[in-house]
Each structure stands twice: as C-alpha cells, then as structure tokens.
Phi, psi and omega in degrees: 000135179260123181271132179251150174290156185299326183265012184292139178260005184300313180301323182291316179299318179298318180295316179297319179299317179297318180296319180296316179296317181298311181295323180299316180297312188282333176290334177276003170086021177214158173209173186299121176061019183225135172249127181250124180271124186287335188287317183235011178057031178272133181258127178244121180266120180255133181216156177302140182287131177249022180275192184279349180291148182242163174102261184294154181283347177242151185294136178266140183241147175291134183286341183272307183260355176060037177240159176307143186306318178294344181249022181299136183244013188301326183291346179259000184260153178288157178298318176236145179301145186268127179263120177254168177292330183271131172272143182244129175238121180253124173262108190252132176289143181303327179295320178291327179298328181282347177272060191296319187285338181243002177284142180268347182297317178302332178293325177298317181291333181284337185254317186269133181287319182258073179224125181234146183233130172246135182249128179168178178259341176209153185222132182228276188295310182297321179295315179298323178298316180295318181294316180296321178296320178297320179295321178295333178276000180086018180264149177261119180284127181238140177245116178282095184205115184291151179169173182295334180271354186285140176279129179277118187293336180283347179297146184297327182254020183296315182296322178295321179297319181291319182289332180276347182294145183263105177241020182057027180277137177282081187289141175252164177289146180116187181299148180291145176246149187229156164248109183266118180253126181237135178262123182254111180172175173294168183299320178295316179296317182297316180297320180292321179295319179293319180295324182273001178234081187300336181296335181297314181276336182281325187244356182242152175264118179291137178230162177204165173237161183291159180295162182230148176274349180289133178287140175286125179295336179295339180296344180292332180246345180210116187296129177275152182296334179209166186293333183271358183281145180238161175286170180300317180296314181296321178295320179296316180300313182294321180293317179297323178295327179283328181280326181232066185291336185259003180272118182297330180293336179295316177295321179297314179296320180298320179297314180296320181295312182290324177296317179293325177294316178299316181298317179298318183290316179296324177295318178299317180297319182298309185280339171294319178297316179296318182296317181290327177292323179282333184230069182296339180291345180281350179283103184268326183232096183294325180294320178294320178294320179297318178297323178294319179297322178295320177298319180297319179296317180297320183287315182296329180292334179262355182260298182292325184287342187303332182276345187240344181288155177087015179210132172222175177297333180275353179086009180270162177275123185297317183295320179294330181281344180292133176296161180300137178092354180253150181217134177267132181207163175291152174286143176254166180301326180290349179272358186300321181295321177298312182298315182296322182291337181266355183271120182296339185253027180293155180218188180292336182258354187292325181298317179296318179297316181295317180299315179297322181291323177295317178299314180298321180294321178296320178296316179297326181295332177293334179269320187261335185083006183233132179247134181251359171253104191237158176218159174239129179243154179231116182054045176082001182243131180290130182234353180203158182202161170209146183225161169254122181291169178297336178275002177097353183274153175278138181195188183049044175279117186212143171226131181302150186304318184290350184240018179276172182062032174236012179067021179291323178297321178298317182294317179298313183294314182293325179291316178295321178298314180298320180299316180293321180293323178295330178271003182060032176265150177296141180248108180210164181208161176242123181242132180294132180304129179097355177279084189296323182296314181292319180298320179294318180295312182296322177297318180297326183270011173094016177266161177218149179282131184275323183219135176226091179260219180295130186287317187079170181224157176058225181289350182269009178298138186273152172269125183260142178278129176239144177228152177278133181298136178089354179274154180280000000 
C-alpha cells in the first residue's frame, strides 16, 4: 500500500486521466472487442470463430442461404422461391430470433416467396396494417393457435366455416386465399405474445390440426414439450397441406422445407458429436445427454429408414418381418466402435474409416432419403449391422451370435440393397472364397457370383465379386 500526503493531488489527476481516455475511446466509436453502429445503436460483438471452419479468424457465411459454410443448405433449396396462394406471417419471439443456427423460421423465408417475419414480444400497429391489407386483397387471416374456439382443419366442413366467416375481406370468386399467422416461441412465450397482441384474436380466426403420432425430427436437437408437438416449420408444412391440398406447389415446397430441415439437424448432430468428443469436460449432465441420444436414435430410425422400409427382394415388409423387440435404424457415428469390433479385418485405421463412412452416409440420406449403413437394435442395444464401404461395396454384414437364426441378416442385406437400387447405385459385394454362410445368404437374397477362378488356400483365399441380379 502507498501512503499519500493529505494534500496530494495525484489521485485526482489519475481519475481525470482515466475519464479522458475512456471518453476518447468511446467518442471515436470503438471499444475493446465491440463495434457500435451509430445509426441504430446496435452493438455487435465480434470474436474469433471457434466453429469448425478453418482459415479466417471470423466465421464465413454462404451468400445465398446466409448460414455458416459448413451448414450451407443451398443444395436443398429451390432455384427460385416457391409462391403459394397462402401468405405466411411469422411472429417470432426475440429469444427464438437469436437461435439462428437451429431456428426453423429462416428456412421458411428461404423456400417460400410470400413469407414475412416480425420479431417482438407484442405487435399492434404493424400487425393490424398487415391484416387489413390481407383483407383488402380478399384473404382470410388465420392464426395457428390451439384452443376451444379454434377450427380443426381436418374437419370435413372446416374450409366452408373459414370461407363463410365474416372478416370484412373483399372476397373474389375462386378458391379462398389466406393469411396464415404463426407464433414462433415456447408455449409460455407464445401465449404471452398472443395475449399482448389483441388484434390476433379480434381479427383472426384461430385454427388447429389434430395431434400426430409422428415424432418431430426437430426433437433430435431440441426437446419438445410433448410427443405430439412439432417445430414451427413442421407445423407450417402441415397447415399449408391442409389449406392447399390440391396445389402441386404445396408438395414441392414441403419437400424443400423438410429436406432442408433434415440437413440442418443432421449437420447439428454431426458437429455436436465432434464438439463433445473434443471437449468432454463440457458434459455437465450425463443423464440428460444419454436421454437426448436415445431421442435421436428413435427419431433417426423413423426418418432415414422411411425411404427403405417396407420393401425387400421377396416383396415383404421389413418392419413386419422384424421379431418383437427389434428395430431397424440407420447407423450413427456413435455406433462406429460396435461395427469396428465386429469386423474380422479391423486395423488401427479401420475405426476412423468406419466413422467417416457413417457420417457420409447420414449426409447422403438427407438428400436421397435412403440409408445404406444400417443397424438392428434389441432393447436399445445394437446387435447387427451392415455397411457400404468407401469403394461402394456392401460389407461388414454381422449379427451377434445370441440373435442369429431370426432372419436379421436377410433384413439388413435386403434393406441395404434396396437403398442402393433406389439411388441407382451399383450393388455389389466381395465375399471371401469359402465363406459358406455369406455365400448361402447372398444367393438366397438374389445375388450371384460373377467370377470363380482359382480358390487359393489359407490367407491366400481370394475375394470374389458378387452382384445383385437385376442391378445396373
């Protein structure tokens, strides 16, 4: 501690100097790690990027979809935005607006031509202006919000009720046109936003659709409050299909929306797995993480498999052929160790190869809807698998000893074969000469050996090329 004389002016001079330096910095429009925009007083904090992108110190964004380059969705978007008869207005809570990388609302704006977003906790003048303009255009304003007064869209006379409702809309002859208003936020936030925006209930007709048993794929990255709950994008897709069931553009828009949503979710899952592997200390609640992984497995099994289940070479339904307690699903990155441990030819590099191939297959599945790296689990535990190698061949077909003689190998092989055929990819495999079990199974499933030359003995046994009959 430095003792000062009673009459010393040093503390005063030091204080004045600090004030001058502080004002000088901020009057010139900058401060440490902060850029201040003079026009709207918005503060943007810039920091070095800690994402998966490499090179520049700041994150690079795609100029088309405005997403980080590793999360670019352009290949799932239409060349031109799709115009539907229904206009969509999303009222987004500010908290949801800040969740840019996992929010589904930006995907709506990328696909739908007539989609507008307002961000806030309450809406008055601007909202009323939009509703009045829609009425002048002959549109019926609808609020997607469940409740006792809400019209159920699946009802046989639902459309007649909406068209007969009096909203002072200047109706024209022809099919009804709508302004669909969707509230984006948690259930608590949504109720508060509706309560603080009286025009919604005064000028709009509340609508709803019946619950669904289908799991929301969005639940894989963000837990939904209940099993029947859907994300904003999924709710919008379902509502548009009910409002415009005969419009071909509705199916086109729905496909682009759902494909982009799947791609976004699979990308999030991929890099979340990488992030947790690199930073295991960030796992604070292991039970919560385990429950999340289980949700992801349940959702992925009904998403990627949807394109291949129900078809085999014999014409039977794969799911119906599965014994009770077994489930067919795509392989996840976390299953790589199981696959590697069951492969007789594993090496020091095989685990990395298998993991990369599973990741690549999941990415392809978001575009095609078909997965060729599959597994069968029993009571939550993986017991069988089949993969497509990096060279395109089917391999690593395995079923644990305790679960054999249940036709699980047939289901895995036929499902992987069908997936490749649906993608118009060549279907072939290499079987080691003398592997009687594999040769019998492949022959039974309609495969044939292409070449049978000198057999060889011991470690010199040759790998024979097999192809599925009827494949290109």
